[in-house]
Structure formats: structure tokens, C-alpha cells
C-alpha positions, 0 to 999 in steps of 0.5 A: 604667808611663806613664814606660815606656810614653813610652821605648819610644814615644821609642826607636821616635819613627819607627815612630810616626810610620809608624803615625801616617800610615797611620792618618791616610790611613785616616781621609782615606780613610773620610771621602771615600768612605764618610761622607754627606756630604749633609747638609753646610751648607757647601761646606767640609763637603763636601770630604776631612780637612776637619774634620781639618784644620780643627782642625789649625789650630787648633793651630798657631793655639792654640800660635803665639797662647799662644806670642805671650802668653806673650812679652808679659810673660805670663812671666818670665825665671828670674832675675827673682825674684833 
């Protein structure tokens, strides 16, 4: 069943991207207009979408560090064990 869902989403990738952008915009509007930011601990937390941006950038850093660490010798070529 999960393979059918993945295949369905692959064939409609453009629609999935538009839906994702729409959800992101709605969350940013919700964050900017409706959330109470008077108890924020730092100035950055008062910015709309700060935690979304922080989470995204953290994921990007983790991905690049993982790739860099893997190329240092953790991963081996496919022919290494032959």
C-alpha cells in the first residue's frame, strides 16, 4: 500500500510541491499573525518563521556534515571487498 502512495506522489510531483508551498505559507501567516510572542526568550524567536528556518538550516547542515564525514573513509567503494 505504501508503494502505491509513493508512486502516486511521484507521478504528481508538481502538485505535491504546490501543496507543500501552500502549507508553508499558511504556517508562516499563522506564526506571524496569531501566535503570542511576548514570552520569547531571544530576539530571534520574535521573527516570523524562525523555528522553521532554524530546523531547515539544521537539517541542511546535518546532511552536508554527514556526506563530508562519509567521504573521509567511512564509506568504501563497491569493489573494496572484492
